[in-house]
N, C-alpha and C positions, 0 to 999 in steps of 0.2 A: 180581457177582464179588467173591470174598472178598479182603479186604486182606491183602497179604503183610507179614509181620513179619520183622525189626524195623523199625519206623518210627524217625525221628530224634528220639526222646525224650531229654530230659536225665536223667542219672542222679541219684538222690537225693543231696542235699548235706547232710551232717550238720554244718551250720554252728553254731558255738557262739554262745551269747547274747552273749559278749564281742565277737565279730566284728561283730554287728549294731550294737552300741554304738560300736565303733571306726569303722565305715564312716560313721555319721551324724556323729560328732564330727569326723572327718578331712575330710569333705565341707564341713562348716561352716567349718572353719579354712582350707581351700584356697580356698573361695569368698569368704573374708574376711568371712563373716557373724559369726564370732568374730574380733575384731581383735587385733592385737599388743598385749601387756601386759594384755589383758582377763583377769580372774580367773574361773576356772570354778567352778561350784557345788561343794560338798563331796561326798565319796563318798556320804554318806548321802542328800544331796539328789539327786544324779544317779541313785542307785538308785531313788528314788521317781519321778523323771521318766521313767525307762526301764522302770519296773515290773520291775526285775531285782535280783539280789543284789549286795551290796557287793563280793563277790569278783569277779563278772563285770565290774563297773565298774573295779575295781582292775587287772584284766588288760588291759582296753582302754586305760586311762591309761598303763600300763606300755609298751604298744606305741607309743602316741603319743609318749612320752618318748624311746624308742629311735629314732624317726624324726626327732627334733629339732623336733617341732611344739609341745611343751609343756615346761614346766620346773617342778619342785616346789621351793618355797622354804620355809625354816624361819624361825622368829623371830616377833616380834610382828605383822609384816605378811606372814606366810607364807601359803602356799596353793599352788594349781596355776594357773600363768599360761601364756597363749598366747605363743609366741615368734614373731618376725617370720618369715614363710615365706621371704622373700628372704634372710634371714640364713644359712640352711643350704642355699640353692639350689646351692652349690658341691658338695654331696654328689651331685647329679645331674650327672655329667660329660658332656662332648661325646660321648664314646664311648658312653655309655648311650643318648643320643638317636639316635646313628647306628645302634646295634644295634636300636633300637625304631622305626626310621624307617618301615618298611612299615605298621605299625599306626597310626603317627601320620599317615601319608599318607591312609590310608582314613578316619581320623577327620576330616581336613580336607575330604575329598570329601563326607562326610556334612554337615559344617558349612556347606559352600558351598551345599547344598540347603536346609538348615533355617533358618539365620539370615537370609538375604535374604528368604525368604518370611515369616518372623516380622516383619521390618521392614516389608514390604509390608502385612501385615494391621494392624500397629500404626498405620500412616499412616491407615488407615480407621477404627480403633476406639479409639485412644488417648484417655484422659480428660484433663481439665485438670489434675487432681492428678498424674497420671503425667508430663505434660509439665513440670510444676513440679519434680518430683523429678529428671528428667533435666537440667534447667537448673541445678539446685543442684549436681549432680555436676560439671557443666562448670565452674561458678564456682569450686568448691573446687580442681579440678585446674589452674585457670588461675593460681593463686598461685605466685609465683616460688619460695617456700620450701616448696612441696609435697614432702614426703619420699617416697622410693621406695615404701615399704610402703603409704602412703595413696594414692599414684598408682595402684598396682596394684589396690587395693581399689576405687577409684572406677571404674576401667576395667571391672572385673567387674560392679559394680552397674549401670553404664550398659547393658551388654549384657543382663543379666538383666531389667532393667526394661523394655527394648524387647520382650523375649520375653513378659513378662507382659502388656504392652500389646497384644499380638496378640489377647488375649481367648480364647486357645485353650490349655488346660492341657497338651495334648500337646506343643505347641511349647515351652512353658515348661519342662517336665520334660526334654525333649530337650536344650535349651540348658544346663540345669544339669548334665546328664550330660557333655556335651561339654566344658564349662568345667572341670569337676572333673578331667578327664583331661588337658587341654592346659595348665592353669595352671602345673604344675611346670615345663614347658618355657618358657612365657612369662615366668616369674619369673627365668629365666636371662638374659633380654634385658638389654642395658646400659641405663642410665638417666642422662640428662643433660637440660639445659634444651631442647636442640634436639629430642630425642625427645618430651619432654613437650609442646612447642609443636605439633609435627607431629600427634601423636595427638589433642591437644585440638582442633586445627583440623578434622581428619577427623570427629570427633564433632560438632563445631559445625555443619558442613555437613549431616551426616546428620540432626541434630535439626531443622534448618531445613526439610529436605525433608519430614520427618514432620509438623511443625507446619503446613506448607502442604497437607497431605493428598495429597502427590504420591507415590502408592504405587509407581509404576513407578520413579521416580528413587530412592526410598528403597531399593527392592530392589537397584538397580544400585550405589548407593553402599556398601551393606553388603557386596555381593559383592566390590567392589574392596578394601574395607578388610580383609576376611578373607584375600583372596589375598595382599595385602602382608604380612600377619601370617605366613602360611605361608612365604613367601619369606624373611622375616627369620629364622625359626627354622631353615630349611634353611641359610642363610648362616652362622648362628652355629655350627651343628654341623659343616658340611662344608668351609667355605672360610676361616673366620677362624682366625688363629693363636691 
């Protein structure tokens, strides 16, 4: 039987080189892999890294600057620097989250499937080095003077490391994609000592389950943790003044 056309093919996307550069740099900033106040390489160096023209790099940097993610500074200590993502989180208003809630809800449905299973696999496959990394993130976030931007960065690193510890690249890529999309909403969440302590305790219990190789409990703890996160974003957007 001959296949009837058209099938559901995606149309050709004439994406510019600068868009590819923008996406990679933006992801690195949102996932806190490029930290606040970190200086980016020069345009010439970035062009070499991406194997692209300086014009394409300049266009990408211009868009990052418009989004409030980087800042160009002049003078003896000038250059292009990463800004704290949370500093401009007010640009993403509650109304924006409300308008985008259907997509956000589907993303959390996907997250509830992916991250608990990643935690389950991590409990079976995690290495001693990865456990040490997770403990290090917990120790840093336990400090009373842990600033908001560092706290958010450590939270992301904790979850990404668990995904990597699953030993499955597909899970790792999925969690990176999920966190890139939900981090702007998470960066809107309030931050104080109580929130820091509660989040740290949740991570501590989860890490204990992973260290004990209790994969079922690790899965359930991650599921509970993610569900609470979704509820917090919903409350922030729809119920808080």
